[in-house]
N, C-alpha and C positions, 0 to 999 in steps of 0.2 A: 320330596324332603331332602334327598340326597344333595340336591343342588344348593339347598339353603345356606349352609356354612359358606360355600364359595361365594354366593351372592352377598351375604353379609360383608365378607372380607373384601370383595370388589367395591361395594358401597363405601365401607370405611376408608380404603384407598382413596376413592374419588373424593369424599369429603375432606380428606386430609390435604389434598393439593398435589399428592406425590405424583399422581398421573393427570395431566392436563392435555387438553386438545391443542394440537400446534397452532400458533398465531404468528403473524408478522412482527418482527421484534426490531424494527428499523427506526422507530420514533423515540426510542429510549436511549440515554447516555450509556454507553456501555463500551468496554474494550475487550481485549482477549481474556478469557475465562480460564480458571485453573485447569479445567477439563481439556481446553483446547492445547495448553501448554504441556499437559501429560500426554496428550494424543501426539503432539509434535516429536516427543522422544523416540517414538517409533521411526519416524522418518529420518531421524539423525542416523539411525542404524542402517536404512536403506541407502542414504546417500554416502555413508562411509564405506558401505560394500561397493557400491558402483566406483567410487573414485579409487578404491583399492584394485579392483578389476582393470580399470583404465591404467593406473601405474604398473600394473604387471603386463600389459600389452600396449605399448605406445606405437601402435600401427595405425594405419588408415582404418582398417577393420576394427580395431579395437576402439577408436575414436567414434565410428558410426554406431557401434553397439552402445556405447556409452551415451551418446547423444538420444539414441532411441528409447534406451530404457529409462534415462532421465526424463525425458518428456512424458512417459507413460506415469512414472512415478510423481513427477510434478503435477500432472494434471489431476490424478487421483488425490493429491493434497489440495488443489486449487477448488476442485468439484466439491469436496467435503467443505472447505472453508465458504464457499458461496452459499450452500445450504445453510451453514450456520449463521452466517451474515444475516441472513433473512428469518430463519425460523428457529433460532436456538431458544427454547424455552425452557431447558433445564428440568425436565421431569424426569421419572425413573426410566420410561420407556427411551427418551432421548439418550440418556446417559448409557443404557443398554446397548443401543445402537453405535453408540460413540465407542464404547470400550471393546466391542465385538470387532468393530472396523479397526481398532488398534491392533487386535490380535492377527487380523488379516495382513495388516502392513508387516507387523513382526515375521510372519511366514514369508512375505516377500523379501525380506532382508535377509532371511536364511537361505534363500534360493538365488538371491540376485547375482552371486558371482557367476552361476551356472545355468542362468535364465535362458540363454540361448545354446545350453548343451544338454547335459542329461537331466537337469532340474526344470526344463521348459514347461513341462505340464504342470508341475507343481507350482511353479511363479504363477502360471496362467489361472491356476485354481485359486490362489489367493487373491489375484487380481479381481477374477470373478466374483468372488465372495464380497469383496469390497463394492463392487459395482451393483449387486443385487441388494446389498443392505442400503446403499443409497437411493436405489430404485424404490425400495419398500418405504423408505423415509419420504420420498416425495409423494408416493401414493397416499401415505397419512395425511401429509399437509394438503393434498387436493382434495381429500373428504372435507377437511375441516376449514381451509382458508378460501372461501368462495371467491373473494376479490381478486386474488392471484391466480386462478385456475387456468387463464389463457396462458400464461407464461409458464406456469408449472407443467402443464400439458408439453411443452415443447422439451422441457428437460425430462420428462418421463419418456417421451418418445426417443430423444437422443441418447439417454443413458440405457434405454432398453435395447436399442439397435446396437449400440457399442458392446453392451453384454453379450449380446446374441453372437455377434461376431467373434468375440473371444471363446466362447462356448464352442461354437462351429470349429475354430481353429484347433481344438483338442482331438479332434478327428483327422486333421491334415497334418501330414509330416512336414518337417523343416525343409526347405527355407519358406516355403509357401505359408505356412503356420504364421510367421513373422509379418508377412504382409497383411494377414488378416487382424493381427494385433494393431499394425499402424492404422489400418483402415477403421477399427473401432475406436482408437484413441482420436483420430482426426474427426470422427463423426461427432463425437461427445465435445471437441474442442470447439466445433462449428456453433454450438447451442447459444451461446451469449450472443453470438453476431445475428443469429436468427431471431432471437429476442429482441434485440436493439432495432433491427429491420422491421420487426411486426409491431414494434412500438407497444410492446404488452407492459401490462401494469405490475412488474415484478421490482419493486424498489429495493435499493441497496442501503446497507448503513455506512455512510461515507466517513465515519470517524473508526469505526471497526476494521474496515477493509484495509487501508494503508497500514495500520498497525498490524494485522496478520501477516501482511506480505514482509513487512520490515522483519519479523519474527523469523521468517523463513529464510531470509538473507543473513541473519545472526547465525541461524543453524548452518548454513553452507560457509560463512566465514570461519566458523569453528573448525572447518576441515583444514584450512590454511594454518590456523593456530597449532592444531594436531600435528600437521606435516612439518612444522618447524622443530618441534621436539622430537618427532620420529627420525628426521633427517639428522639432526645432531647425535642421536643416539646410534643411528647406523653408521655414521662417519667416524664413530669412536671420539668424539669431541675433538676432532682434529682442529687445529687453530684456523686454517682457512675455511672450514666448514663452519666454524662457530661465527666467524666474521659474515660470510653469506647468510647464516641464520638471522643475524641481527638486522642486516639489511633487507632480508625477506619481512621481518617483522614491521620494518618502517614501511614497507609496500602494503602490507596487510592492514596496517593502521591507516595510511592512506587511503586504501579501498572503503574502510569503515567510514572514515571521516567524510569522503566524497559522497557515498550513500546517504547517510544519516543526516548529515548538516547541510548538504547541497541537493543531489538528485533526488532522494526519497523525500525530504522536506519540501522540494520544488513540487513534486508531484502530489503530495497532499494538500498544498495551498490551491492547485489546479483542480483537484477533484472536489475541494470545497467550493470552489467558485462556479461549478456547474448548476444549470437551472434545475433545482429539485434533485431528487435521489431516483428518478428512474433511469434504468439502463439506456447509456447514451455511447456515442463513438469515443468520448473522453474516457469513460469507465472501461471500454473495450482496449483502447489504446494503453491504458495503464496496465491492466491484466496481462494482456498478451507481451507487452514489453519486458515483463519480469521473467519470462522464460529464458532468452538469450542471455539476459543479465545475470540470472542465477546459475545458468550452465556454465557461463564464462568463469564465475568466481569459482565454481567447483572444480573446473579444469586447472585453474591457477594454483589451486591448493596441491594438486597432484605434481604440477610443474616445480613449485617450491621443493617439496620433498626430494624430487629429483636433482635438482640444482644443487641443493646442498650436499648431497652424497657425491655428485659428479665433480663437486668443486675441487676434489683432490686428485682429479685425472685429466686435467687440461681443459680442452675446448668443450663447450657445452654441445650436445648431440642435438640434431635438428628436431627431434620429437620434443624434447625439453623445451626448445626456444618457441617451438610452435605452440605448446600449451601456455607458456608466459607471455609471450609477445602477442600471440594471437588472441588470448584469452583477454589480456589488458585492452587490446584493441576492439573486442566484440563487447566487452564491458562497457567502455567509454562511447563507442557508437550507440549501443542499445540505450544508453543514460540521455545522450543527446537527442535522438531520434525519438524516443518516447515523450520526453518533456516538451519538445517542440510539437511533435503530433497532438499531444494533448492541448497546448496552447494554440495550435492551428496557425501558427505564426513562426518565422524564423528570428523574429526580433525578441527573443526571449535571453539572450546571453549563453545559449547552450552550444555556440559554435566552438567553444574552447575544448570541452571534451571531444569533439569530433575530429577537431585538428589533431589532438593529442593522440587520437587512435591510429591516425595515418602515421604520425611519427613512430608508434609503438611497433608497427609492423616492419620497421628497419631492422629490428633485431632479428627477423627472420632471414635476412639476406646476408649476413655477416656470422662468423664463428668465432667470437670472443670467449674468453673463459667465463665460468657462472659468476664469478665477482663482478665482471664488466656488465654481464646482462642484467643482474640483479640491481646492481648500483644505478643503470640507466633507467630501467623501469621504476625503480623506486623515486628516482628524482624527478621522473616525469610526472608521477602521481603527488609528489609534494608540490610541483608546480600547478598541477590541476587544483589542488585544494586552496593553495595561496590566492590564484587567480579568482577562484570562487569566491573566497572571503572577501577579497578587494572589490569585486562586483556587487556584492551583497552590501558592503559598507557604502557604496556609491550609488545604492539604489537600483542597480541595473538588474539584480536578481532579488525576487520576492518570494521569501521562504516561509514554511509554516512547520518548525521544528517537530520531528516525530518522538 
């Protein structure tokens, strides 16, 4: 009799539809949900903390730490997005998992600046919590979605091994701890490739996927917008700094335009043209190509803030030029290689960004003032966008707007 009230409550919740068994959600028309947008807010915090730490340490070590932690954070977002892309059925249990995961991400943000220092165990603990929550979600999907079990099994194994490596790292002192982190992330990152190689039937929602990645790019571009404001403030509204800030905004707008009207729109069309929604090389190329692209944009934001502040001091230091010129070069190269890789041909009109990437690197080998550096890179992005618009108008680029 004691369990009767609970059974009645359980039956009532089940009948109401508040708790439902997971199912594949790849056949319905849908975009990013409000819960996903709320979830992304936590990643805004993490990216801001990581870029702030890079800004405070423009050394080779600082750049390597940033790249490693950014990759781990990026993958934690991607892995959650891939699960939601397939199994987001928005019941109470799913919302509970998503909100609890968000809390773990907030913990990562609170420890990110000291993740390879005194807070490394706490950062790892938050990351582990995120992996275990995802593992539990896949276990629930495995029980209920029989048609996708072969693919889900790969994600269960990969996520489980990755989480285990992070757990073991807690007992290992640095720097060996960080090698286990890298091994854990790498293990998980390989899962989509293994799923494609095994030709498992774990379909993707090809409308939802590019929209989610475009939202992450907006999140990262927000760091450049914030950097402009912070730079002007820290330079005390110096006239030269304000001029560099305006040019920096032109550069940021060019990056936004080039992605959403050209690169991302081209990738969306190529995704839509794939045969079916089963995992394929085209999908993998799109997903993995977003990592260098997003990382480069984040680094550019750091470089923008430094360039504005340093514009009152003469020549631009090597570290700042490396972030700006190197970031633009990596971004443009990632755009060109990702889209040509998805199309599996070089006859796609993406040679322009690749050529511009080579030109951007020239700023690494000269020491002009920040005004010249920013003007050159902004002008380069304006040319890239203009050429892309002309190519589209002549039918050389086929796009599907984001």
